[in-house]
C-alpha positions in Angstrom: -18.3 100.0 41.0 -17.2 98.0 43.9 -13.8 97.7 42.4 -13.4 101.4 42.0 -14.4 102.0 45.6 -12.0 99.4 46.8 -9.2 100.9 44.8 -10.0 104.3 46.1 -9.9 103.1 49.7 -6.6 101.4 49.1 -5.1 104.5 47.6 -6.4 106.6 50.5 -5.0 104.1 53.0 -1.6 104.1 51.3 -1.6 108.0 51.2 -2.4 108.1 54.9 0.3 105.6 55.6 2.8 107.8 53.7 1.6 110.8 55.6 2.1 109.0 58.9 5.6 107.9 58.0 6.6 111.4 56.8 5.2 112.8 60.1 7.3 110.3 62.1 10.4 111.1 60.1 9.8 114.8 60.6 9.4 114.2 64.3 12.6 112.2 64.5 14.5 114.9 62.5 13.1 117.6 64.8 14.1 115.5 67.9 17.6 115.1 66.5 17.9 118.8 65.7 16.7 119.7 69.2 19.2 117.2 70.7 22.1 118.7 68.6 21.1 122.2 69.8 21.1 121.0 73.4 24.6 119.5 73.0 25.9 122.6 71.4 24.4 124.7 74.2 25.9 122.5 76.8 29.3 122.6 75.1 29.1 126.4 74.9 28.2 126.5 78.6 31.2 124.3 79.5 33.6 126.3 77.4 32.4 129.5 78.9 32.8 128.0 82.4 36.4 126.9 81.5 37.2 130.3 80.2 35.9 132.0 83.3 37.8 129.5 85.4 41.1 130.1 83.5 40.6 133.9 83.7 40.0 133.5 87.5 43.2 131.5 87.8 45.2 133.9 85.8 43.8 136.8 87.8 44.6 135.1 91.1 48.2 134.3 89.8 48.6 137.9 88.8 47.4 139.1 92.2 49.7 136.7 94.0 52.7 137.8 91.8 52.0 141.4 92.6 51.7 140.6 96.3 55.0 138.7 96.2 56.8 141.5 94.4 55.5 144.1 96.9 56.4 141.9 99.8 59.9 141.4 98.4 60.3 145.1 97.7 59.2 145.8 101.3 61.7 143.2 102.6 64.6 144.6 100.6 63.7 148.2 101.7 63.6 146.9 105.3 67.0 145.2 105.1 68.6 148.3 103.4 67.1 150.5 106.2 68.5 148.2 108.9 72.0 148.1 107.2 72.0 151.9 107.0 71.1 152.1 110.7 73.7 149.5 111.8 76.5 151.0 109.7 77.3 153.7 112.1 77.2 151.2 115.0 79.7 149.0 113.1 82.0 151.9 112.3 82.0 152.9 116.0 82.8 149.4 117.1 85.7 149.3 114.7 87.1 152.6 116.0 86.8 151.4 119.6 88.6 148.1 118.8 91.4 150.0 116.9 91.8 152.4 119.8 92.0 149.5 122.3 94.6 147.6 120.2 96.7 150.8 119.8 96.7 151.3 123.6 97.6 147.6 124.2 100.6 147.9 121.7 101.8 151.1 123.3 101.5 149.6 126.8 103.4 146.5 125.6 106.2 148.6 124.1 106.4 150.7 127.2 106.6 147.6 129.5 109.2 145.9 127.2 111.3 149.0 127.2 111.1 149.3 131.0 112.1 145.6 131.4 115.0 145.9 128.9 116.1 149.1 130.4 116.1 147.7 133.9 118.0 144.6 132.7 120.6 146.7 131.0 121.0 148.9 134.0 121.4 145.8 136.2 124.0 144.3 133.9 126.0 147.5 133.7 126.0 147.8 137.5 127.2 144.1 137.9 130.0 143.1 135.4 129.8 139.4 136.5 126.3 139.2 135.2 127.5 140.6 131.8 130.1 137.8 131.6 127.5 135.1 132.6 125.0 136.4 130.0 127.6 136.5 127.3 128.8 133.0 128.1 125.2 131.7 128.2 124.4 133.1 124.8 127.6 131.7 123.3 126.9 128.3 124.7 123.3 128.4 123.4 124.5 129.4 119.9 127.1 126.7 119.9 124.6 124.1 121.0 122.1 125.2 118.3 124.7 125.0 115.5 126.1 121.7 116.8 122.7 120.1 116.9 122.0 121.4 113.4 125.2 120.0 112.0 124.6 116.7 113.8 121.1 116.5 112.4 122.2 117.2 108.9 125.0 114.5 109.2 122.5 112.0 110.5 120.0 112.8 107.8 122.6 112.3 105.1 123.7 109.0 106.6 120.2 107.7 106.9 119.5 108.9 103.3 122.5 107.1 102.0 121.6 103.9 103.9 117.9 103.8 103.6 116.7 106.3 101.0 116.1 105.1 97.4 117.9 107.3 94.8 115.6 109.1 92.4 117.0 107.2 89.4 116.0 103.8 90.8 112.6 102.9 89.4 112.2 99.5 91.0 114.0 97.6 93.7 113.7 94.6 95.9 115.9 96.2 98.5 114.0 97.0 101.7 113.7 100.7 102.5 112.6 102.2 105.8 109.2 103.1 104.3 108.6 99.6 102.9 109.6 98.0 106.2 107.1 100.2 108.1 104.4 99.5 105.6 104.8 95.7 105.4 106.9 94.5 108.4 105.7 90.8 108.1 106.6 90.7 104.4 110.0 92.3 105.1 110.8 89.7 107.8 109.7 86.8 105.6 111.8 88.1 102.7 115.0 88.5 104.7 114.8 85.5 107.0 112.6 82.9 105.3 113.1 83.4 101.5 114.8 80.7 99.6 116.9 80.9 96.4 114.8 80.1 93.3 115.7 78.8 89.9 117.2 81.6 87.8 115.3 80.5 84.7 111.9 79.7 86.3 109.2 81.1 84.1 111.8 82.2 81.5 111.5 80.5 78.0 114.7 80.8 76.0 116.8 79.0 73.4 118.4 75.9 75.0 121.9 77.0 74.3 121.2 80.5 75.7 119.5 78.8 78.8 122.6 76.8 79.4 124.9 79.8 79.3 122.6 81.9 81.5 122.4 79.1 84.0 126.2 79.0 84.2 126.3 82.8 84.8 123.6 82.4 87.5 125.6 79.6 89.3 128.8 81.6 89.0 127.1 84.7 90.4 125.6 82.8 93.3 129.0 81.3 94.4 130.7 84.6 93.9 128.2 86.1 96.4 128.6 83.2 98.8 132.5 83.4 98.7 132.7 87.3 98.8 134.3 87.4 95.4 134.3 90.1 92.7 131.1 90.2 90.6 131.4 90.1 86.8 129.6 92.8 84.9 127.1 91.6 82.3 125.7 93.0 79.0 122.4 91.6 77.7 121.5 92.8 74.2 118.8 92.0 71.8 115.3 93.2 70.6 112.9 94.5 73.3 110.6 92.0 75.0 112.9 89.0 74.8 113.3 88.5 78.6 116.3 90.6 79.6 114.7 92.3 82.5 112.9 89.2 83.7 116.2 87.2 83.7 118.0 90.0 85.6 115.3 89.8 88.4 115.5 86.0 88.4 119.3 86.1 88.5 119.2 88.4 91.6 116.8 86.2 93.4 118.8 83.0 92.6 122.0 84.6 93.8 120.5 86.0 97.0 121.1 89.6 95.9 118.8 92.6 95.9 118.0 94.1 92.6 117.6 97.7 91.5 116.4 98.8 88.1 117.1 102.2 86.4 116.6 103.4 82.9 119.2 105.2 80.8 116.6 107.6 79.4 116.1 109.1 82.9 119.7 110.4 83.0 119.5 113.1 80.2 116.6 115.1 81.7 118.6 115.6 84.9 121.1 117.9 83.2 123.8 119.1 85.5 122.2 117.0 88.4 122.9 113.8 86.5 126.5 113.4 87.9 125.2 113.8 91.5 122.4 111.3 90.8 124.7 108.7 89.3 127.1 109.0 92.3 124.2 108.6 94.6 123.1 105.4 92.9 126.5 103.8 93.3 126.9 105.1 96.9 123.5 103.5 97.6 124.5 100.3 95.9 127.7 100.0 98.0 125.6 100.0 101.2 123.5 96.9 100.5 124.2 94.2 103.1 123.0 91.4 100.8 124.7 92.7 97.7 123.0 94.4 94.8 122.4 93.6 91.2 122.2 97.0 89.5 120.3 96.6 86.2 120.4 99.5 83.7 117.8 99.2 81.0 118.3 101.1 77.7 121.9 101.8 78.8 122.8 103.1 75.4 120.7 106.2 76.0 123.5 107.8 78.1 126.6 105.6 77.5 127.1 106.5 73.9 130.4 107.1 72.2 132.1 110.3 73.1 134.2 110.5 69.9 131.5 110.1 67.2 128.2 111.1 68.9 127.2 114.7 69.4 126.5 114.7 73.1 126.3 117.6 75.5 128.6 118.5 78.3 126.1 117.3 80.9 125.8 113.8 79.3 129.6 113.7 78.8 130.0 114.4 82.5 127.5 111.8 83.4 129.3 109.2 81.3 132.6 110.1 82.9 131.0 109.7 86.4 129.7 106.2 85.4 133.1 105.2 84.0 134.8 106.4 87.2 132.5 104.4 89.5 132.8 101.2 87.3 136.6 101.3 86.7 137.1 98.3 89.1 135.0 95.2 89.8 133.1 95.3 93.1 132.2 92.7 95.7 129.2 94.8 96.8 127.2 95.1 93.5 127.0 93.5 90.1 126.4 95.7 87.1 124.0 94.4 84.4 123.4 96.5 81.2 120.6 95.9 78.7 120.6 97.5 75.3 118.9 97.2 71.9 121.9 98.9 70.2 125.1 97.8 71.9 127.2 99.1 69.1 126.4 102.6 70.3 128.4 102.1 73.5 131.5 104.1 74.2 134.6 101.9 73.9 135.4 102.5 77.6 132.0 101.0 78.6 132.7 97.9 76.6 136.0 97.5 78.4 134.1 97.2 81.7 131.9 94.3 80.5 133.0 90.8 81.3 130.1 88.8 79.8 128.0 89.6 76.7 124.8 87.6 76.0 122.5 88.1 73.0 118.8 87.5 73.3 117.0 86.8 70.1 113.4 86.6 68.9 111.9 83.2 70.0 111.9 80.4 67.4 108.9 78.1 66.8 109.8 75.7 69.6 110.2 78.6 72.1 107.0 80.2 70.9 105.2 76.9 71.5 106.5 76.6 75.0 105.7 80.3 75.7 102.1 79.8 74.4 101.4 76.8 76.6 103.1 78.6 79.6 101.1 81.8 79.3 97.9 79.9 78.5 98.3 78.0 81.7 99.2 81.2 83.6 96.4 83.4 82.4 93.6 81.0 81.5 93.9 77.5 83.2 95.1 78.8 86.6 92.2 81.3 86.7 90.4 78.6 88.8 92.5 79.8 91.7 91.0 83.3 91.4 87.6 84.6 92.5 86.1 84.3 89.0 87.5 81.3 87.1 87.5 81.3 83.3 85.5 78.7 81.5 86.9 77.2 78.3 84.5 76.8 75.3 84.1 73.7 73.3 87.5 73.7 71.4 90.8 71.9 71.7 93.0 74.4 73.5 96.1 72.4 72.8 95.6 72.6 69.1 94.8 76.3 69.5 98.0 76.9 71.3 99.9 75.1 68.5 98.1 77.4 66.0 99.1 80.5 67.9 102.7 79.4 68.0 102.7 78.8 64.3 101.1 82.1 63.4 103.1 84.4 65.7 106.3 84.2 63.8 108.5 87.2 64.6 106.7 87.9 67.9 108.7 88.6 71.0 108.0 86.9 74.3 106.3 90.1 75.6 104.0 90.2 72.6 103.0 86.6 73.1 102.3 87.2 76.8 100.2 90.2 76.0 98.2 88.2 73.4 97.2 85.6 76.1 96.5 88.4 78.6 94.2 90.0 76.1 92.4 86.7 75.7 92.0 86.5 79.5 90.5 90.1 79.5 88.0 89.1 76.8 86.9 86.1 78.8 86.4 88.3 81.9 84.5 90.8 79.9 82.0 88.2 78.6 78.6 87.6 80.3 79.3 84.1 81.5 83.2 84.3 81.7 83.7 81.8 78.9 86.7 81.9 76.6 85.6 80.9 73.1 87.7 80.1 70.0 86.3 83.2 68.3 87.6 85.5 71.0 91.1 84.0 70.6 91.0 84.4 66.8 89.9 88.1 67.2 92.7 88.9 69.6 95.2 87.1 67.3 94.1 89.1 64.3 94.5 92.3 66.4 98.0 91.3 67.6 99.1 90.4 64.0 98.0 93.7 62.7 99.8 95.6 65.5 102.9 93.6 64.9 102.8 94.3 61.2 102.5 98.1 61.9 105.5 98.0 64.3 107.6 96.2 61.8 106.6 98.7 59.1 107.5 101.7 61.4 110.8 100.2 62.3 111.7 99.6 58.6 110.8 103.2 57.7 112.9 104.5 60.6 116.0 102.5 59.5 115.8 103.8 55.9 
């Protein structure tokens, strides 16, 4: 009996506990529901407030825009009204100015007529004044035309003495403009310059160097003893040192040099003859003597018998032959050509020396490589930003460059080393590495291969 009662109490206590837990769960759920409702209500309230605020802003912006449009419309209407009101005033002012100007012109004409009429009357009444006026006008006209002629003569003289002809592309001869620009340099060049070695910085075959040195010495003594200069032809592939030697020859001999290109003659047409005469007239006026270097001379000195050349080019060739018929003590003529066989026979008759320049051999390429490596890389320490050399043996590298540049001209080798210098300057720390040299060498070899291919296709 006691056990049943105890069991019943336990069951009742358990049931009451379950009821209490369920009641607590229901209360928690109700509390959470109420909290969610409150959050949704607050969110709805905030959203409505934002919507009202946005509508207020849009309305204010609309009102402001309408106000601005009305203000602008009123301003434009006001300006238009002012312009309409002022238009009549402007027109009236223009009419008044035109009337005043017309009156002024009429008064000026009337006054001038009165003065001229009184002057003519006075002259007619006094014949001596007529003679004096006529003589004065005659003397005035004579003075004007005399001054004009004297001025033209002086200008032509100064132009022949100081002006550089249009065909001359480069010259060491001092002109009036260069003297005014660099007076100190001009004085130093004319009074303190010394003769330099004619082959300094020029790398050539030993036999060719010997012959060119003989020509340089003979030219120098010819200039010193006021003898007749010998005309020279230098022929060979481009980039082999012809122009460079011509400049060195002029400096060694104490001559000025002037460089022109044969390709500049043809575009002148009928003016070519005048331009050529001007070049030779200008060459004759050099006090120090002049070395006239004509590069690509075969461009306008071609054969008259076999080549189809126009009348203008034929006249230019005849003018050249006329001016070079005799040797001169005032200038030395040096021609350079890649195709000397194209020369007219009369041109060949005017040449005293013929020198052939060839593509450098291995020994010459070796000397050139070391020379230009020293010029472009090693001597960079004298510049603002010296070039650093990476961890490689540059002597072996120069030897490798000389070995692999077979067929290169001196100009191509110089450009290869100049490209290496540019790569070093373009690097972050200014260091020349072996990889940079190899890359530039590959580029140079590819460019040389294409040039050879193009030339072979052209000769077919």
